[in-house]
C-alpha positions in Angstrom: -7.1 22.4 -34.4 -5.1 25.8 -34.8 -8.7 27.6 -34.2 -9.3 25.8 -31.1 -6.0 26.4 -29.6 -6.5 29.9 -30.2 -9.7 29.9 -28.6 -8.3 28.1 -25.4 -5.6 30.4 -25.2 -8.2 33.5 -25.7 -10.1 31.9 -22.7 -7.4 31.6 -20.6 -6.4 35.1 -21.1 -9.7 36.5 -19.9 -9.8 34.2 -16.7 -6.5 35.2 -15.7 -6.5 37.8 -12.9 -4.5 41.0 -12.6 -3.1 41.9 -9.4 -1.1 45.1 -10.5 -1.5 48.6 -11.3 1.2 50.6 -13.1 1.6 54.3 -13.9 0.6 53.5 -17.7 -2.4 51.4 -16.5 -4.7 53.4 -14.5 -7.9 51.7 -12.5 -11.3 52.4 -14.4 -14.7 51.9 -13.0 -15.4 48.6 -14.8 -11.4 47.4 -13.8 -11.0 44.9 -10.8 -7.8 43.9 -9.3 -7.7 40.2 -8.2 -4.9 39.0 -5.7 -2.7 36.1 -7.3 -4.7 33.6 -4.9 -8.0 35.1 -5.6 -8.8 35.7 -2.0 -9.2 39.5 -2.3 -10.2 42.4 -5.0 -9.8 45.7 -5.5 -12.1 48.0 -7.3 -15.1 50.6 -7.5 -18.1 49.7 -5.5 -21.2 51.0 -4.3 -22.3 49.9 -0.8 -26.0 49.7 -1.7 -27.9 49.1 -5.1 -27.5 52.8 -5.6 -24.6 54.0 -8.0 -24.8 57.6 -7.2 -22.0 57.2 -4.7 -18.8 55.2 -5.6 -15.7 54.3 -3.5 -12.5 52.3 -4.0 -12.3 49.5 -1.6 -10.9 45.8 -1.0 -13.2 43.1 -0.6 -13.1 39.2 -0.4 -13.3 38.0 -3.8 -13.9 34.3 -3.1 -17.0 34.3 -1.4 -20.6 35.0 -2.3 -21.0 38.1 0.0 -19.4 41.1 -0.7 -17.5 42.2 2.1 -15.5 45.1 2.2 -12.5 45.3 4.4 -10.8 48.7 3.2 -12.1 51.8 1.9 -9.6 54.7 0.5 -12.3 57.6 0.0 -14.7 56.8 2.7 -15.4 60.4 3.5 -15.2 61.8 -0.2 -17.2 59.6 -2.7 -17.4 59.6 -6.4 -20.3 61.3 -7.6 -19.5 62.0 -11.1 -19.9 59.3 -14.0 -16.2 58.5 -14.2 -13.1 58.5 -12.2 -9.8 56.6 -12.2 -7.1 55.6 -9.6 -3.8 56.1 -10.9 -0.2 56.3 -10.1 1.6 59.6 -10.9 4.9 60.1 -12.1 5.9 61.1 -8.5 4.9 57.7 -7.3 1.7 58.9 -5.7 -1.5 57.0 -5.9 -4.3 59.2 -6.6 -8.2 59.1 -7.0 -9.6 61.7 -9.3 -13.1 62.1 -10.7 -14.0 63.1 -14.6 -14.1 66.7 -13.6 -10.3 66.6 -12.5 -10.7 66.7 -8.6 -8.8 64.8 -6.4 -10.8 62.6 -4.1 -8.1 60.7 -2.5 -4.2 60.3 -2.4 -1.5 58.1 -0.5 0.4 61.4 -0.1 3.8 59.4 -1.3 6.7 60.5 -3.4 9.5 58.8 -5.0 11.1 57.9 -8.4 9.4 57.0 -11.7 8.3 53.8 -12.6 6.4 52.8 -9.4 3.6 50.2 -9.4 0.8 48.8 -6.9 0.2 45.3 -6.2 -2.9 43.6 -4.2 -1.4 40.7 -2.2 -3.4 37.6 -1.2 -3.2 38.9 2.1 -5.4 41.8 1.4 -2.8 44.2 1.5 -2.3 46.8 -1.6 1.3 47.6 -1.7 2.6 51.0 -3.4 6.6 50.0 -4.5 9.5 51.3 -6.5 10.8 49.4 -9.1 13.6 47.8 -7.0 10.7 46.3 -4.7 10.9 48.9 -2.2 7.8 49.8 -0.1 6.7 53.1 -0.7 3.0 53.1 0.9 0.6 50.1 1.9 -3.0 49.9 2.8 -2.4 47.7 5.9 -0.7 50.9 7.5 -4.2 52.7 7.0 -7.0 50.5 8.1 -10.4 51.4 8.4 -12.8 49.2 10.2 -11.2 46.0 9.9 -8.0 44.0 11.2 -7.0 41.1 9.0 -4.7 38.5 9.7 -1.0 39.4 9.6 -1.8 43.1 9.4 0.5 44.8 12.0 -1.4 47.6 13.5 0.8 50.5 14.9 -1.3 51.5 17.9 0.8 54.2 19.5 4.4 55.6 18.8 6.1 57.2 22.1 2.9 56.9 24.3 1.1 58.9 21.8 -1.8 57.1 20.0 -1.6 56.6 16.2 -4.0 54.3 14.7 -7.8 54.6 15.0 -9.9 52.1 13.5 -13.3 53.7 13.0 -16.4 51.9 11.9 -18.7 52.5 9.3 -21.5 55.1 9.9 -24.0 52.6 9.0 -24.5 49.3 7.0 -24.6 51.2 3.7 -22.7 54.2 4.5 -18.7 53.7 4.7 -18.2 57.1 5.9 -16.5 57.7 9.4 -18.6 57.1 12.1 -19.0 57.6 15.8 -17.4 54.2 16.9 -13.9 53.9 17.1 -10.8 51.8 18.6 -7.8 53.0 19.7 -5.2 53.0 22.5 -6.1 55.6 25.4 -4.2 58.6 24.7 -4.0 59.2 28.4 -2.9 55.8 29.1 -0.6 53.7 26.5 -1.4 50.6 28.2 -5.5 50.7 27.8 -7.0 50.0 24.5 -10.9 51.0 24.2 -13.9 50.8 21.9 -14.9 54.7 21.7 -18.6 56.2 21.1 -17.4 59.7 20.1 -15.0 60.8 22.4 -16.4 58.9 25.3 -14.9 55.2 26.4 -17.6 52.5 25.6 -15.8 49.5 26.4 -12.2 48.3 27.6 -10.7 45.8 25.2 -7.4 45.2 27.2 -5.0 46.3 29.5 -1.3 45.4 29.4 1.9 46.4 30.5 4.6 44.5 28.5 4.7 42.1 25.4 1.7 39.7 25.3 0.9 36.6 23.3 -2.1 34.3 23.6 -3.5 31.8 21.3 -6.1 29.0 21.2 -8.7 27.1 19.2 -12.2 28.5 18.3 -15.0 26.7 17.1 -18.5 27.8 15.4 -21.1 25.8 13.5 -18.2 22.9 12.9 -15.7 25.4 11.7 -12.4 25.7 13.7 -9.4 28.0 13.5 -6.3 28.4 15.6 -5.5 32.1 16.2 -2.5 33.5 17.8 -2.3 37.4 19.0 0.7 39.4 19.8 1.1 42.8 21.5 4.5 44.0 21.0 6.0 47.0 22.7 9.4 47.9 21.5 9.6 50.8 23.9 8.5 53.6 21.5 6.2 51.5 19.1 3.1 49.3 20.2 2.0 47.2 17.7 -0.9 44.5 17.5 -1.1 41.8 15.1 -2.5 38.0 15.0 -2.3 35.0 12.4 -4.7 32.3 11.9 -4.8 28.8 10.4 -7.7 26.8 8.9 -9.5 29.4 6.5 -8.3 32.3 4.7 -11.6 34.3 5.6 -11.2 35.6 8.9 -11.2 39.3 10.2 -11.7 41.3 13.2 -14.1 44.0 12.5 -15.6 47.1 14.6 -19.4 47.8 13.9 -21.3 50.9 14.2 -23.3 49.2 17.0 -20.3 49.6 19.1 -19.3 45.8 19.0 -16.0 44.2 17.8 -16.3 40.8 16.6 -14.1 38.2 15.4 -15.8 36.4 12.6 -15.1 33.5 10.1 -16.9 32.9 6.9 -19.3 29.8 6.5 -19.4 28.4 3.2 -22.2 25.9 3.8 -24.6 28.6 5.2 -22.9 31.5 3.3 -22.8 33.7 5.7 -20.2 35.2 8.5 -20.3 33.2 11.5 -19.5 35.1 15.1 -16.6 33.4 16.5 -16.6 36.0 19.5 -17.9 39.3 20.0 -17.4 42.2 22.6 -19.0 43.4 24.6 -21.4 40.5 25.0 -23.3 41.8 28.1 -24.2 45.5 29.4 -22.0 44.6 32.5 -19.0 44.9 30.2 -19.8 48.4 29.4 -17.0 51.2 30.6 -18.3 52.2 34.2 -21.6 50.8 33.5 -22.3 51.0 37.1 -20.8 53.7 38.1 -17.3 54.3 40.1 -18.6 52.5 43.2 -21.2 50.2 41.6 -21.5 46.1 41.0 -22.8 44.7 38.0 -24.6 41.2 38.7 -24.3 39.0 35.5 -26.2 35.9 37.2 -29.4 37.6 36.5 
């Protein structure tokens, strides 16, 4: 009986997810942090079957298809046999390889005793012992906007955050497609191809709130979006109900999509995608042209 109880306790301990990183416990290539609710994981990954290049990233843990939503070292992959993500004594997250080269850092500083936790929202947060936030991945998105993420688009009429798509399906490095507020106008948000505007996502002059229900293949969600203008700062955020696996993603093809995971088909269903026609492309017909969408 005692042996059976010991085995049960041992098995339970193996199944428990660890969502924290401390100064005494770095993350190694075979380690994975799993959020308390089990929706997200953080660890080392290779975007293809090849293990020649490794990255630190966050992906959905509870679905069959690995879908990466954040990458730390996207332009500086790990190519050595080993690496580690550690918290320094100065409260800085540092990714280094086995040769001691720094591949990525959070560029933070603070007192001793900091820890990092992967939240069930998909946010990776570095915090001081008293719980004060030092750094969070939500402030540094790559190509994906998750629910509850508050994206600072501009500060004092200057573009701040630029979401940049992967270069290709198996290459998370910085691509040519991006999304940001137009630096020349604080009230327009564009998808860019290189430095040229490709599609205008929105035009706004003040705070904006929108919401509604969306359906795809029998799956429905309720989504609320907010564009918050405080005068100096312009934020975008959204919340959803109905499914924990919803994302807004910017693709290397130039499209922005709202996607939801379909557990029946084990695939991502597109709820909405823009641009959906060539007529929507920026200045597609020239300054005096008219695009006929009826043909």
